[in-house]
C-alpha positions in Angstrom: 80.3 63.7 129.8 79.0 66.9 131.4 75.3 67.1 132.1 73.9 69.3 129.3 71.6 71.0 131.9 74.6 72.4 133.7 74.7 76.2 133.7 77.3 77.4 131.2 79.1 79.4 133.8 79.8 76.2 135.8 81.0 74.1 132.8 84.8 73.6 132.5 85.7 74.8 129.0 88.9 74.0 127.1 89.6 76.9 124.7 91.7 75.2 122.1 93.7 76.4 119.1 96.4 74.9 116.8 98.7 76.5 114.3 99.5 74.2 111.4 101.6 73.7 108.3 98.6 74.2 106.0 94.8 74.0 106.0 94.0 70.4 105.4 95.1 67.4 107.5 93.9 65.0 104.8 96.7 66.4 102.6 99.3 65.6 105.2 99.4 69.0 106.9 100.5 68.9 110.6 100.2 70.8 113.8 103.1 73.1 114.6 101.8 74.6 117.9 99.0 73.9 120.4 97.4 76.4 122.7 94.9 75.6 125.4 93.2 77.7 128.1 91.1 75.9 130.7 88.5 78.0 132.4 85.3 77.9 134.4 83.1 81.1 134.2 85.6 84.0 134.1 88.3 82.1 136.0 91.3 80.7 134.2 92.5 77.4 135.7 95.3 76.4 133.4 97.2 77.6 130.3 99.2 75.5 128.0 101.3 76.3 124.9 103.7 74.0 123.1 105.5 74.1 119.8 105.4 70.8 117.9 107.8 69.4 115.3 105.5 68.6 112.3 108.2 66.7 110.4 107.5 68.7 107.3 107.8 72.3 106.1 105.0 74.8 106.5 103.3 76.1 103.4 104.2 79.8 102.6 100.6 80.9 103.3 100.6 79.3 106.7 104.0 80.7 107.5 102.8 84.2 106.7 99.9 83.8 109.2 101.7 82.4 112.3 105.4 83.1 111.6 106.5 79.8 113.1 109.6 78.9 111.0 110.9 75.4 110.4 114.0 76.3 112.5 111.7 77.2 115.5 110.2 73.7 115.6 113.2 71.6 114.6 114.0 70.7 118.2 110.4 70.7 119.4 108.7 67.5 120.6 106.6 65.4 118.2 102.9 65.5 118.8 103.1 61.9 120.0 105.3 63.1 122.8 102.8 65.7 124.1 99.6 63.8 123.4 99.1 62.6 127.0 99.4 66.1 128.3 96.9 67.4 125.7 94.4 64.7 126.4 94.7 65.2 130.2 93.9 68.9 129.8 90.9 68.2 127.6 89.5 65.5 129.8 86.3 66.5 131.6 86.0 69.8 129.7 83.9 71.0 126.8 86.1 71.8 123.8 85.7 75.4 122.5 87.3 76.6 119.3 86.8 79.4 116.7 85.8 77.3 113.7 86.1 74.3 116.0 85.9 71.7 113.3 89.2 72.9 111.9 91.0 72.3 115.2 89.2 69.1 115.8 90.1 67.8 112.4 93.8 68.4 113.1 93.6 66.9 116.5 91.9 63.8 115.2 94.6 63.4 112.5 97.4 63.7 115.1 95.7 61.2 117.4 95.5 58.7 114.6 99.2 59.2 113.7 100.0 58.7 117.4 97.9 55.6 117.4 95.8 56.9 120.2 92.0 56.4 120.5 89.9 59.5 120.3 88.4 60.5 123.6 84.7 61.3 123.9 84.3 65.0 123.0 81.6 67.6 122.9 82.4 71.0 121.4 81.1 74.5 121.0 82.1 76.8 118.0 82.4 80.5 118.7 82.3 81.2 115.0 78.8 79.7 114.8 77.7 81.3 118.1 79.0 84.7 117.1 76.8 84.6 113.9 73.8 84.3 116.2 74.9 87.3 118.3 76.1 90.0 115.9 76.2 91.0 112.2 79.8 91.4 111.0 81.3 91.7 107.5 83.7 88.9 108.5 83.5 86.5 111.4 87.2 85.7 111.5 88.6 85.8 115.0 90.8 88.8 114.2 87.8 90.8 112.8 85.5 90.0 115.8 88.2 90.9 118.3 88.7 94.3 116.6 85.0 95.0 116.6 84.5 93.9 120.2 87.6 95.6 121.7 89.4 92.3 122.5 93.1 92.7 122.6 94.8 90.2 120.4 98.5 90.2 119.5 99.7 88.2 116.5 98.5 84.8 115.4 99.8 82.2 117.8 98.0 79.3 119.4 97.8 80.4 123.0 97.0 84.0 122.1 94.2 82.8 119.8 92.9 80.4 122.5 92.8 83.3 125.0 91.1 85.6 122.4 88.5 82.8 121.9 87.9 82.7 125.6 87.3 86.5 125.7 85.0 86.3 122.7 83.1 83.5 124.3 82.6 85.7 127.4 81.0 88.4 125.3 78.9 85.7 123.5 77.7 84.5 126.9 76.6 88.0 128.0 74.6 88.4 124.8 72.9 85.0 125.0 72.2 85.4 128.7 69.9 88.3 127.7 68.0 85.7 125.6 67.7 83.2 128.5 70.3 81.0 126.9 72.1 79.7 130.1 72.8 76.0 130.0 75.1 73.9 128.0 72.1 72.3 126.3 70.9 75.8 125.3 74.2 76.5 123.7 74.0 73.3 121.6 70.6 74.4 120.5 71.8 77.9 119.5 74.6 76.4 117.3 72.3 73.8 115.9 73.9 70.7 117.3 76.5 69.4 119.7 79.7 69.0 117.8 81.6 65.7 118.2 84.1 63.6 116.1 81.3 62.7 113.6 81.0 66.4 112.8 84.6 66.5 111.6 83.6 64.5 108.5 81.9 67.6 107.1 85.1 69.7 107.1 85.7 71.0 103.6 87.9 68.9 101.3 90.0 70.0 98.2 88.0 70.1 95.0 88.7 70.9 91.3 89.0 74.7 91.0 87.1 76.6 88.3 89.1 77.1 85.1 90.2 80.7 85.7 91.3 79.9 89.2 93.0 76.7 88.1 95.0 78.7 85.5 96.1 81.2 88.1 97.1 78.5 90.5 99.0 76.6 87.9 100.9 79.6 86.6 101.4 81.3 90.0 99.6 84.4 88.7 97.3 86.7 90.5 93.5 87.0 90.2 91.5 90.2 90.0 88.0 89.6 91.5 84.9 91.6 92.1 83.5 90.2 95.3 80.1 90.8 96.9 79.6 90.5 100.7 76.6 89.1 102.5 74.7 92.4 102.0 75.6 92.6 98.3 78.2 95.3 98.6 81.1 94.8 96.1 84.8 95.3 96.4 87.5 94.8 93.8 90.4 92.8 95.1 93.7 91.4 93.9 94.4 87.9 95.4 96.9 85.1 95.1 94.9 81.9 95.1 96.0 79.0 97.4 93.3 76.4 97.4 89.7 75.7 96.5 87.7 73.8 99.0 84.1 73.0 99.6 81.2 70.7 100.2 78.0 70.1 98.2 76.5 73.5 97.5 79.4 75.5 99.1 82.7 76.2 97.4 85.4 78.5 98.7 88.6 80.1 97.4 91.4 80.5 100.0 93.7 83.2 98.8 96.1 85.9 100.0 94.2 89.2 99.7 96.3 92.3 99.0 93.4 94.6 100.0 93.4 93.1 103.6 97.1 92.0 103.5 96.1 88.6 104.9 94.8 85.2 103.9 91.0 85.3 103.3 88.3 82.8 102.3 85.9 83.8 99.6 82.6 82.1 98.7 83.0 81.4 95.0 79.3 82.1 94.4 79.9 85.7 95.6 82.7 86.3 93.1 80.9 88.3 90.4 83.9 88.7 88.0 87.4 87.3 87.9 90.4 87.3 85.6 94.0 86.4 85.7 96.5 89.3 85.9 100.2 89.8 86.1 102.2 90.5 89.3 103.0 93.9 87.9 99.4 94.9 88.6 100.2 94.9 92.3 102.4 97.7 93.5 102.9 99.5 96.8 100.8 97.1 98.8 98.3 96.1 96.1 96.0 97.5 93.4 92.8 96.6 95.2 90.1 99.2 95.6 87.2 99.3 98.0 
């Protein structure tokens, strides 16, 4: 493992992203693409991108996000066939991801399927670190890139890994002004060093509230009034996909017609909600800011 007192600019970092068939590996969802950028400081050493045959179809919501069709991966290698190359790239580097536990959870599941032992790992999460650097209405990678002037095209694994690298560079500049300079300092800022044990805290599916369950069962839409972290409310029309959570934190994952993308909503911030018909959405959605 890398000495935690090493200056962050001297630490080999593996910026890692996966595209998947869905959001939860415990429900059998699989990796469909891997993207890795290895860098030290501002220097890129290696880039890697590979489509993967997941041996199952992608959920419609996941397909809308990454656009990787079943036909595109039909002739791609299985994850077990690329696992050695992936592990070789990660060896000796600190893992960095945006919502790193998501990517680590899928990597762990694929390693288990391939019957490969998990290597020692230490990870940084740009989602957590970004929260310590800036206020933003959303800390999604897309939103942060727009706000910080980072060019990001589409939603594919290598592009997201490179966008994460550029985001980390700006995080590094902000934290350097606060005398946060070593790997140990970064662990302190994000609250802990992430490792495989941390993956156990990834949100798992739970029983949805009755109104959401009704919409999911019938395939209907939901109208919600949602409050952001500052208490500002927006009215949105959403198509619910999944409710996940952990004790004290419950989230609705849904396609939001206001933003025209999948979003995650803290259920405690939903002030009102009701089931509506598809006819309520026309010309791009009936949401109002």
